[in-house]
C-alpha positions as protocol buffer text, in pm:
chain_id: "A"
residue {
  index: 1
  type: MET
  ca { x: -5553 y: 4424 z: 2237 }
}
residue {
  index: 2
  type: MET
  ca { x: -5225 y: 4450 z: 2029 }
}
residue {
  index: 3
  type: GLN
  ca { x: -4897 y: 4490 z: 2198 }
}
residue {
  index: 4
  type: SER
  ca { x: -4672 y: 4754 z: 2069 }
}
residue {
  index: 5
  type: MET
  ca { x: -4320 y: 4686 z: 1974 }
}
residue {
  index: 6
  type: LYS
  ca { x: -4045 y: 4930 z: 2037 }
}
residue {
  index: 7
  type: THR
  ca { x: -3798 y: 5026 z: 1786 }
}
residue {
  index: 8
  type: TYR
  ca { x: -3435 y: 4938 z: 1892 }
}
residue {
  index: 9
  type: SER
  ca { x: -3210 y: 5228 z: 1847 }
}
residue {
  index: 10
  type: ALA
  ca { x: -2826 y: 5161 z: 1929 }
}
residue {
  index: 11
  type: THR
  ca { x: -2630 y: 5417 z: 2137 }
}
residue {
  index: 12
  type: PRO
  ca { x: -2247 y: 5462 z: 2109 }
}
residue {
  index: 13
  type: SER
  ca { x: -2195 y: 5249 z: 2426 }
}
residue {
  index: 14
  type: ASP
  ca { x: -2383 y: 4950 z: 2259 }
}
residue {
  index: 15
  type: VAL
  ca { x: -2140 y: 4924 z: 1986 }
}
residue {
  index: 16
  type: ASP
  ca { x: -1851 y: 4665 z: 2003 }
}
residue {
  index: 17
  type: ARG
  ca { x: -1586 y: 4724 z: 1730 }
}
residue {
  index: 18
  type: ARG
  ca { x: -1408 y: 4436 z: 1575 }
}
residue {
  index: 19
  type: TRP
  ca { x: -1095 y: 4440 z: 1344 }
}
residue {
  index: 20
  type: PHE
  ca { x: -1083 y: 4280 z: 1006 }
}
residue {
  index: 21
  type: VAL
  ca { x: -797 y: 4241 z: 764 }
}
residue {
  index: 22
  type: VAL
  ca { x: -856 y: 4202 z: 397 }
}
residue {
  index: 23
  type: ASP
  ca { x: -608 y: 4088 z: 146 }
}
residue {
  index: 24
  type: ALA
  ca { x: -675 y: 4302 z: -176 }
}
residue {
  index: 25
  type: ASP
  ca { x: -469 y: 4089 z: -408 }
}
residue {
  index: 26
  type: GLY
  ca { x: -652 y: 4021 z: -733 }
}
residue {
  index: 27
  type: VAL
  ca { x: -990 y: 4137 z: -585 }
}
residue {
  index: 28
  type: VAL
  ca { x: -1218 y: 4361 z: -805 }
}
residue {
  index: 29
  type: LEU
  ca { x: -1198 y: 4712 z: -684 }
}
residue {
  index: 30
  type: GLY
  ca { x: -1565 y: 4805 z: -679 }
}
residue {
  index: 31
  type: ARG
  ca { x: -1663 y: 4469 z: -526 }
}
residue {
  index: 32
  type: LEU
  ca { x: -1415 y: 4515 z: -243 }
}
residue {
  index: 33
  type: ALA
  ca { x: -1515 y: 4881 z: -182 }
}
residue {
  index: 34
  type: ALA
  ca { x: -1868 y: 4795 z: -147 }
}
residue {
  index: 35
  type: VAL
  ca { x: -1816 y: 4524 z: 101 }
}
residue {
  index: 36
  type: VAL
  ca { x: -1579 y: 4743 z: 293 }
}
residue {
  index: 37
  type: ALA
  ca { x: -1824 y: 5041 z: 289 }
}
residue {
  index: 38
  type: ASN
  ca { x: -2100 y: 4831 z: 442 }
}
residue {
  index: 39
  type: ILE
  ca { x: -1877 y: 4708 z: 718 }
}
residue {
  index: 40
  type: LEU
  ca { x: -1737 y: 5055 z: 804 }
}
residue {
  index: 41
  type: ARG
  ca { x: -2104 y: 5172 z: 833 }
}
residue {
  index: 42
  type: GLY
  ca { x: -2208 y: 4878 z: 1043 }
}
residue {
  index: 43
  type: LYS
  ca { x: -2466 y: 4760 z: 797 }
}
residue {
  index: 44
  type: ASN
  ca { x: -2367 y: 4398 z: 843 }
}
residue {
  index: 45
  type: LYS
  ca { x: -2478 y: 4412 z: 1206 }
}
residue {
  index: 46
  type: PRO
  ca { x: -2844 y: 4361 z: 1321 }
}
residue {
  index: 47
  type: MET
  ca { x: -2808 y: 4659 z: 1555 }
}
residue {
  index: 48
  type: PHE
  ca { x: -2750 y: 4900 z: 1270 }
}
residue {
  index: 49
  type: THR
  ca { x: -2848 y: 5262 z: 1343 }
}
residue {
  index: 50
  type: PRO
  ca { x: -2817 y: 5510 z: 1066 }
}
residue {
  index: 51
  type: ASN
  ca { x: -2718 y: 5802 z: 1291 }
}
residue {
  index: 52
  type: ILE
  ca { x: -2478 y: 5611 z: 1497 }
}
residue {
  index: 53
  type: ASP
  ca { x: -2113 y: 5479 z: 1391 }
}
residue {
  index: 54
  type: CYS
  ca { x: -2172 y: 5108 z: 1452 }
}
residue {
  index: 55
  type: GLY
  ca { x: -1892 y: 5003 z: 1200 }
}
residue {
  index: 56
  type: ASP
  ca { x: -1573 y: 4790 z: 1256 }
}
residue {
  index: 57
  type: TYR
  ca { x: -1217 y: 4873 z: 1173 }
}
residue {
  index: 58
  type: ILE
  ca { x: -1076 y: 4744 z: 851 }
}
residue {
  index: 59
  type: VAL
  ca { x: -714 y: 4694 z: 758 }
}
residue {
  index: 60
  type: ILE
  ca { x: -650 y: 4632 z: 377 }
}
residue {
  index: 61
  type: ILE
  ca { x: -323 y: 4489 z: 269 }
}
residue {
  index: 62
  type: ASN
  ca { x: -163 y: 4454 z: -83 }
}
residue {
  index: 63
  type: ALA
  ca { x: -337 y: 4755 z: -211 }
}
residue {
  index: 64
  type: GLU
  ca { x: -120 y: 4785 z: -520 }
}
residue {
  index: 65
  type: LYS
  ca { x: -243 y: 4438 z: -644 }
}
residue {
  index: 66
  type: ILE
  ca { x: -605 y: 4543 z: -663 }
}
residue {
  index: 67
  type: LEU
  ca { x: -782 y: 4450 z: -1003 }
}
residue {
  index: 68
  type: LEU
  ca { x: -979 y: 4674 z: -1235 }
}
residue {
  index: 69
  type: THR
  ca { x: -1179 y: 4498 z: -1502 }
}
residue {
  index: 70
  type: GLY
  ca { x: -1179 y: 4578 z: -1861 }
}
residue {
  index: 71
  type: ASN
  ca { x: -974 y: 4872 z: -1976 }
}
residue {
  index: 72
  type: LYS
  ca { x: -1050 y: 5060 z: -1647 }
}
residue {
  index: 73
  type: ARG
  ca { x: -688 y: 5054 z: -1529 }
}
residue {
  index: 74
  type: THR
  ca { x: -576 y: 5266 z: -1829 }
}
residue {
  index: 75
  type: ASP
  ca { x: -906 y: 5458 z: -1908 }
}
residue {
  index: 76
  type: LYS
  ca { x: -1037 y: 5531 z: -1550 }
}
residue {
  index: 77
  type: THR
  ca { x: -949 y: 5901 z: -1474 }
}
residue {
  index: 78
  type: TYR
  ca { x: -944 y: 6084 z: -1136 }
}
residue {
  index: 79
  type: TYR
  ca { x: -1005 y: 6456 z: -1166 }
}
residue {
  index: 80
  type: TRP
  ca { x: -941 y: 6741 z: -918 }
}
residue {
  index: 81
  type: HIS
  ca { x: -924 y: 7116 z: -931 }
}
residue {
  index: 82
  type: THR
  ca { x: -659 y: 7323 z: -792 }
}
residue {
  index: 83
  type: GLY
  ca { x: -872 y: 7621 z: -706 }
}
residue {
  index: 84
  type: TYR
  ca { x: -721 y: 7831 z: -979 }
}
residue {
  index: 85
  type: PRO
  ca { x: -875 y: 7920 z: -1313 }
}
residue {
  index: 86
  type: GLY
  ca { x: -802 y: 7645 z: -1568 }
}
residue {
  index: 87
  type: GLY
  ca { x: -676 y: 7435 z: -1277 }
}
residue {
  index: 88
  type: ILE
  ca { x: -850 y: 7110 z: -1354 }
}
residue {
  index: 89
  type: LYS
  ca { x: -594 y: 6818 z: -1332 }
}
residue {
  index: 90
  type: SER
  ca { x: -630 y: 6449 z: -1382 }
}
residue {
  index: 91
  type: ARG
  ca { x: -454 y: 6125 z: -1345 }
}
residue {
  index: 92
  type: THR
  ca { x: -533 y: 5769 z: -1474 }
}
residue {
  index: 93
  type: ALA
  ca { x: -577 y: 5468 z: -1223 }
}
residue {
  index: 94
  type: ASP
  ca { x: -269 y: 5326 z: -1394 }
}
residue {
  index: 95
  type: ARG
  ca { x: -48 y: 5615 z: -1287 }
}
residue {
  index: 96
  type: ILE
  ca { x: -178 y: 5611 z: -925 }
}
residue {
  index: 97
  type: LEU
  ca { x: -152 y: 5246 z: -884 }
}
residue {
  index: 98
  type: ASP
  ca { x: 212 y: 5250 z: -1026 }
}
residue {
  index: 99
  type: GLY
  ca { x: 296 y: 5555 z: -826 }
}
residue {
  index: 100
  type: ALA
  ca { x: 397 y: 5618 z: -466 }
}
residue {
  index: 101
  type: HIS
  ca { x: 48 y: 5578 z: -305 }
}
residue {
  index: 102
  type: PRO
  ca { x: -154 y: 5292 z: -462 }
}
residue {
  index: 103
  type: GLU
  ca { x: -365 y: 5286 z: -171 }
}
residue {
  index: 104
  type: ARG
  ca { x: -546 y: 5610 z: -272 }
}
residue {
  index: 105
  type: VAL
  ca { x: -743 y: 5425 z: -553 }
}
residue {
  index: 106
  type: ILE
  ca { x: -914 y: 5198 z: -288 }
}
residue {
  index: 107
  type: SER
  ca { x: -960 y: 5487 z: -31 }
}
residue {
  index: 108
  type: LYS
  ca { x: -1140 y: 5710 z: -304 }
}
residue {
  index: 109
  type: ALA
  ca { x: -1354 y: 5414 z: -410 }
}
residue {
  index: 110
  type: VAL
  ca { x: -1468 y: 5351 z: -45 }
}
residue {
  index: 111
  type: GLU
  ca { x: -1496 y: 5711 z: 51 }
}
residue {
  index: 112
  type: ARG
  ca { x: -1741 y: 5765 z: -235 }
}
residue {
  index: 113
  type: MET
  ca { x: -1958 y: 5496 z: -98 }
}
residue {
  index: 114
  type: LEU
  ca { x: -1991 y: 5648 z: 239 }
}
residue {
  index: 115
  type: PRO
  ca { x: -2212 y: 5942 z: 348 }
}
residue {
  index: 116
  type: LYS
  ca { x: -2064 y: 6274 z: 285 }
}
residue {
  index: 117
  type: THR
  ca { x: -2130 y: 6395 z: 631 }
}
residue {
  index: 118
  type: VAL
  ca { x: -1941 y: 6413 z: 964 }
}
residue {
  index: 119
  type: LEU
  ca { x: -2052 y: 6059 z: 1026 }
}
residue {
  index: 120
  type: GLY
  ca { x: -1903 y: 5948 z: 708 }
}
residue {
  index: 121
  type: ARG
  ca { x: -1565 y: 6111 z: 765 }
}
residue {
  index: 122
  type: GLN
  ca { x: -1567 y: 5942 z: 1106 }
}
residue {
  index: 123
  type: GLN
  ca { x: -1640 y: 5611 z: 936 }
}
residue {
  index: 124
  type: ILE
  ca { x: -1355 y: 5643 z: 674 }
}
residue {
  index: 125
  type: GLY
  ca { x: -1116 y: 5714 z: 973 }
}
residue {
  index: 126
  type: LYS
  ca { x: -1171 y: 5346 z: 1059 }
}
residue {
  index: 127
  type: LEU
  ca { x: -1019 y: 5228 z: 731 }
}
residue {
  index: 128
  type: LYS
  ca { x: -644 y: 5148 z: 710 }
}
residue {
  index: 129
  type: ILE
  ca { x: -487 y: 5077 z: 386 }
}
residue {
  index: 130
  type: TYR
  ca { x: -139 y: 4961 z: 310 }
}
residue {
  index: 131
  type: SER
  ca { x: 52 y: 4856 z: 0 }
}
residue {
  index: 132
  type: GLY
  ca { x: 242 y: 4549 z: 77 }
}
residue {
  index: 133
  type: SER
  ca { x: 158 y: 4260 z: 310 }
}
residue {
  index: 134
  type: GLU
  ca { x: 274 y: 4417 z: 628 }
}
residue {
  index: 135
  type: HIS
  ca { x: 55 y: 4626 z: 857 }
}
residue {
  index: 136
  type: PRO
  ca { x: 120 y: 4771 z: 1210 }
}
residue {
  index: 137
  type: HIS
  ca { x: -213 y: 4650 z: 1360 }
}
residue {
  index: 138
  type: GLU
  ca { x: -115 y: 4291 z: 1471 }
}
residue {
  index: 139
  type: ALA
  ca { x: -183 y: 4396 z: 1836 }
}
residue {
  index: 140
  type: GLN
  ca { x: -554 y: 4422 z: 1754 }
}
residue {
  index: 141
  type: ASN
  ca { x: -566 y: 4061 z: 1646 }
}
residue {
  index: 142
  type: PRO
  ca { x: -767 y: 4144 z: 1332 }
}
residue {
  index: 143
  type: GLU
  ca { x: -990 y: 3853 z: 1186 }
}
residue {
  index: 144
  type: VAL
  ca { x: -921 y: 3760 z: 829 }
}
residue {
  index: 145
  type: LEU
  ca { x: -1225 y: 3863 z: 592 }
}
residue {
  index: 146
  type: ASP
  ca { x: -1200 y: 3675 z: 278 }
}
residue {
  index: 147
  type: VAL
  ca { x: -1367 y: 3912 z: 27 }
}
residue {
  index: 148
  type: ALA
  ca { x: -1222 y: 3696 z: -274 }
}
residue {
  index: 149
  type: GLY
  ca { x: -1418 y: 3386 z: -155 }
}
residue {
  index: 150
  type: MET
  ca { x: -1738 y: 3556 z: -91 }
}
residue {
  index: 151
  type: ASN
  ca { x: -1848 y: 3543 z: -475 }
}
residue {
  index: 152
  type: PRO
  ca { x: -1662 y: 3419 z: -769 }
}
residue {
  index: 153
  type: LYS
  ca { x: -1693 y: 3744 z: -948 }
}
residue {
  index: 154
  type: ASN
  ca { x: -1499 y: 3921 z: -667 }
}
residue {
  index: 155
  type: LYS
  ca { x: -1180 y: 3767 z: -807 }
}
residue {
  index: 156
  type: ARG
  ca { x: -1223 y: 3797 z: -1183 }
}
residue {
  index: 157
  type: SER
  ca { x: -960 y: 3783 z: -1449 }
}
residue {
  index: 158
  type: ALA
  ca { x: -915 y: 4126 z: -1614 }
}
């Protein structure tokens, strides 16, 4: 007689959240975003449950020093619509990274890798991005996550 196995399903009380700090200096944008999106979702944990937010908090520093390979820095264009007729607007990655909010390039890349649902919006809320090497989350004792050292391709020359 076969014994049936139970499928484990995490509940919100089972989740223990950790804090990680990632230095984006010289790391390739898409590779950083993929690693970060997986951790925000909790896919790196054995208890991953798709309908529960099992992810950890991530603090990204030095957002303005992110690396885009090839000609993406000058050619990659972000579009949005104002809501008015003919109101399509665009900005290149170069202008955003050199502007007042360079962290938006990373936040958009990660946001687009998460589910477009209430759960996805909850998960993106656990991402904190700062240009510069200072962040106000020292009290959480974040562990350093070395994305650059995970794979040689993560820190490629442009």
